[in-house]
N, C-alpha and C positions, 0 to 999 in steps of 0.2 A: 049865644051862637056856638061857643065851643062845645057845649053839651050836645047840641044837635049834630055836630060833626062827629063827636065820640059815638053817639047812638048810631049814626049812619055807618061808621067804621065797624062797630060791633055787629050790626046786621049784615054788612058785607062779609065780615069774617065768618059768621055763622053760615051764610049762603055758600061761601067757598068751601067750608068744612064739609057741608052736606054734598057738594059737588064732588069733592075728592073722595068721600066715602062711596058714592055711586060709581066713580071711576074705578076704585079698588075692587068693588064688588063685581063690576063688569069684567075687569081684567082677570079676576079669579075664575069666573064662570068660563071665560074663553080659554084660559090656560088649562083648566081641568076637564074641559069638554073632550070627549072621545072623538068628536068630529073635527076638532081643531087640528089642522096640519100646518106646522110652521112653514113648510115650503110653499103651500098653496095660500095660506091665510096670513102670511107675514105682514102684509100691508095693514091688517087690522091691529097687529101688535105695534107696528110703527105709529099708527094713528093714535093709539092709546098713549104711547110714550110722549108724543107731541102734545096731546091734551094735558097730560100730567105736567110736562115742562111749563106750559102756558099757565096752568093753575098755580104752580109753585113759584113762578116768577112774580106773580101778583102778590106773593107773601114776602118778597125780598125785603131785607132790612140791613141796617148797618150796625156794626159793633167794632169799636176801636179802629175806625177808619176803613174797615173792610166791608164789602157788600156780600152778604150771605143769601144764597138762594136755597130754600129747602129742597132736598133732592130725593131722599128715600128713607123709609123706616126699615130697619133691619128686622128680619123675621126668622123664626125657627133656629136652626143651628148657626146661621149667620150672625145671630145676636150673642152667641157664646164667646166669652172672653178669649179663649184659646184660638178660635177661628179669626176673631178680629185681630189679635196680635200677629197673626201670620200675614196680614194685609196692610199693616200700617208702617209708615216711614216718617221719621222726624228730620226735616231739612233745616232745623234751627231758624225758622222764620216765624215762630209764634209771636204775635204782637206783644210788645211790652205792656205789662199790666193785665195780661190774660187772667180772667177769673171765670171758671166754668159756671158757677152759680149765677153770676151776673150775666153771662152770655145767655143762659137759658131763661132768665127773667126777661131779657129783651126778645128772645125768640118767642116766648109765650105771648108777649104783648102783640106779636105779629102773627098769631095763630100758627106758629111753627115749632112750638115747644115739644111736640111729640115726634119730631124727626130726629134721626140719628146721624144722617149724612147730609152735608151741605156742599154746594158748589161755591167756590171762591176763585175768581179769575179763571173760570172754566175747569178747575181741578176739583176733584171730589175730596172733601176733608171731613174728618171726624173729630169733634171736640172731646177733650179729656180734661181731667182736673187741672193739669199743669201745662198741657200742650195742645196745639191745634195740628193734629197729624194729617198727613196725606193718607188716603185710603185707596188701595188698588182693588177694583172690583174684579171678581172672577166671572168670566163668561160661562154661562150654563148652556 
């Protein structure tokens, strides 16, 4: 019985991963389209973000008593250490026993191992080796 459940979870994870890839592809097409006008087509962008949130909430998982929702993969210059360091804050609330490698093992089990940012209690967080930092997004 447990094997059937694992297989079902694996297939559901693959399905979600494909859906997220399609979402990202569609978002890229819309945002790079010369016809896309943020003022006129903002509702499309909001709809895409809502879909992304729903997909990511399905991948929610717990680690050290906190609920993590995959939020975003950093891309381009946003992935640069210098850029990241300008946006992080440590509020000294990293859970006791924090282990970055163990966190990402748990994230991978839940098809969230390739995300950089997670939401915890509604706040955007970025895991690091020793701390779970708060991450301030820059509006573009």
